N, C-alpha and C positions, 0 to 999 in steps of 0.2 A: 346422720351417724349416731349410734348409741353411745352413751357414756360408758367408759370402761375403767378398769382399775388404774391404768396409767394416767387418766384424767384427774384423779383425786389430788395429787400434789399441787397441780396448777390451780384447781378450784380452792384448795386450802390456802394457797398464797393469795388468791383473790380475797378470801375472807379476812386474812390477817391484815392485808393492805387497807381494806375498807374500814376495818375496826380502828386501825391506827389513825386514819384520817378523821373518823367520826367521833371518837371519844378519847379524852385524856385520862379519865379515871381508870386505874388499872383493874379495879374490881369489876367495873362495868364491862371492860374489854374481855375479861375472862368469861363473864356470863354470856356475852354475845357470841364469843367463839365456841363455847360449849354447845350453844343452841345451833350454831351454823354447822359444826361438825356432826352433831346428832342428825341434822337434816341430810347431810351428805351420806351418812351411814344408812338411813332409812328410806331415801327417796327412790323414785322410779328411774332405773338406769336404762330403760328403753328410750328415754328422752335424750336429746343431744346435750352436750356440755353447756352451751349458752343458756339453756332452760334452767339448769341448776345454778348457774352463775347469777341469774336474776333472783332466784329464791334466796340465795345468800345475801344479796344486797337488800332484799325486802326484810330479811331478818335484822340486818344492821339498822335499817331505817326504823323498824318497829321499836327497837330498844333505845335508839339515840335521837330519833326525830330529825336526822340529818337531811339536808337537801342534796344539791348537786355537789358531790364530793370532789369532782374533777374540773370544776368551772375554771379555776385559775390555770390549771394545766392546759386546758383547751385553748384559752386565750393566748398563752405563750406559744403553743404549738402553731397556731395560725400565724402569729407574728414571725416566727422562725421560717415557716414555709414561704411567706411572702419575701423574706430576705433571700432565701435560697433561689427563688424564681429570678430575682435580680442578678444572681450569679451565674445563670445558665450560659451566658457567652463564654464562661471559662470551661465549659464542657464541650470539646470539639465534636464529640459524637452526637450531640443533640441537634436535631434539625426540625424546626417548628413546622415545616411544610409536610413532614413525614408522619403518617398515621402510626407506624411502628414506633417512631421516636417519641411521639406524644404518649402512646400507650406505655412505653417504658418509663416515662416520667411519672405517669399515674401510678404505676407499680412501685416506683421508688418510694412513694409515700407509705406503702405497706412494708417496705424494707426498712425504712428509717423509723425507729421507735421514738416518736416525738417526746414521749414521757421521759426518755433517758437523755435525749440530745438537747432539750430546751435550754439547759443551763451550760452547755458546752460550747467550745469554740466553733464558729460557723464553718471554718475550714475543715474541721473533722466531720461535721454534718454533711458538707458538700462532697467529701470523699465517699460517704455512704450512698448519696444520691448517684454519684458517678458509677458506683458498682452496678447499678441497674442496667447500664448500657454495656456491661461486660458479661452479664449472665446469659446462659443459654436460654433460648426461647423457641417455642413451637411456632415457627413462622407460617406453617400451613394454617394453623388455627388463627393466627393474627390476620392473615389474608381473608379467611372466611368470615371472621368477625367484622372486618371492614366492609365486606360486601353486604353483610346483613345490616349493619348500621346505615349504610348508604341507601339501602332499599326500604328499610323500615319506615312506617309512618308514625309509629309511636314507640318510644323506648322508656322503660322504667329503669332508672339507674339508682341502685340501692347503695347509699354511701356507707362508709365505715367510720373512720376516726376523723376528728378535727386535725388540722395540719395536712393530713393525707388528702382531705377534700379540696384543699387549695390546689394541689397538683391535679386532682380529678377535673377541676374547673378548666384547666388548659386543654386537657384531653377532650372535654365535652363541648367546648365553645362552638366548633363547626356544626354541631348537631343540636344546638340549644333549642331551636324551635320545635323539635320533635321529642325532647326529653322531659320526663317528669321525674323529679328527684324523690327517692324513698329515704325517709329519715326515721329515727326512733321516736316513739310517741312520748317517752319520758326519759329523763336523764339516766344513763347507764354507762359506767366507766367514762371514757373520753369519746364515745360515739356521738355522731352529729344528731342534734335535735333541731326542730324548726327554729328555736331561739338562737341556735348557733349559726344559722345560715349566713346572716350578714357578716359575721366575723370571718367566714370562709370566702367572702367575696361572691356569695351566691344569693344575695338579697334580690328579690324580684323574680327569681326562677320559679317555675311551677313545681310544687312539691305535694307529697301526701305522706302523712305520718302513720306509723304502724299501730297506733292505738295505745291504750293505757298499760298494756302488759310490760312494755319496755325491755324486751329480751334483747341481748346483744347479738342478734342474729334474726332470722326471719322464719317463723313458724306460722303458716297461714291461718291455722285454726285459732291462733292467739291474736291475730291482727284485726284491725278495724274493718268494717264493711267497705269503707272508701279505699283502703289499701288493697283489699282483695279484688275489688273492681278494677283498680289500676293494674294489678298483676294479671288478671284474666284477659284484659283487653289490649295489653301491650303486644306488639309484634316481636319484641325482644326485651329480655330482662338481663341487665348487667349487674352483677353483685360483687362488691369489693370486700376483701378481707376473708380471713379464715373462718370467722364466726358465721358469716353468711353461707360459706360452703358447707360447714358442719351441719347446718340446719336445713339446707335445700339440696344437698347432693343427690337425693333420690327423685327429685322432681324431673319431669320430662318435657316441660315447656321449652321453647327456644330460649336458652340461657347461656351466658358467658360468666364464668367465675374468674376474677383476677385477684391473685393473692400470692403471698410467700408461704411456702410449706414450712411451718415453724415448729411442728411438734411430731414426735415419733409415731403417734397414732395416725395422723394424716398421711405422713410419708409412707407408712406401711400400707395403708388403705389404697394409696395411689401407685405404690411401687416406684417412688421417686426419691431423690436425695434430699437431705435436710437443707433448708434455706434455698431451695430451688424456686425459681419464678414460674408460676403456673398460669396458663391461659387454658381453662378447661371449658369445653363446649358441651352443651346438652341440647338434644333436639336439633342439632346441626352436624353435618358431616364435613370435616375440613377437606378442601381440595388437595389433590396430590401435587406436591412440589410448590415451593414459594421461596422467594428471595428477599433478603433484607432490603428495605426501601431507602435507606439513607446511611448505610455503613459499609 
């Protein structure tokens, strides 16, 4: 997806948030923001929004020397997600033996903004998770994805955020032996890096990182050789989160995008409602007719 005018307020908020985290000096903050907004005004809008988000973070790091600005947030997100997993028996709609149910749980991580909920009451967070089991879902695509995961010999599962990845783990466990995790090559927002995997309960899983570009999405031309090989040799790519959809929506390899449609640009592109739960398939045709597996 190309960057458009509607993307600029969100990218601007990214810049402000990163500067607040990285610098206390007000003068330095203004200098960095001026440079970041100049970049937004002059950059290549044929590239997707996550590409510009990386450029903004690079600008912040150049002036402040900051490291992983979201390290503590990621740690708290994982702890909250583990607490929520222990509360799953309180969600009667959840059925661990059901593919659809585990997929909804994985999607719940994209619905739950861990950056907001980490300091809130766990009961409120659990209500947000429960909402994933009430949302409409394209069950034909769910069934087709299950068939493809069952038959695939190798799956590249590209993770999104910490916290969310804890829920992904539950979804992936039956397929662990055929899965290679895709992670960011360096810290960007609260996205999962190799260093974050143990905190997500994914220590010891096969993984490949996207390389030094650290884009909060997947642009193959910016990825490492190892990541591109994993992408090209996988029978199926599963990509979590809207950033991965924005950067790969035009690819035609066998892919499944799992995300919440959170912005008007994406909803307009897809012709769907805001905050709708999306299972979008590429390179696969969903079968006609499917029923819920556990509801």
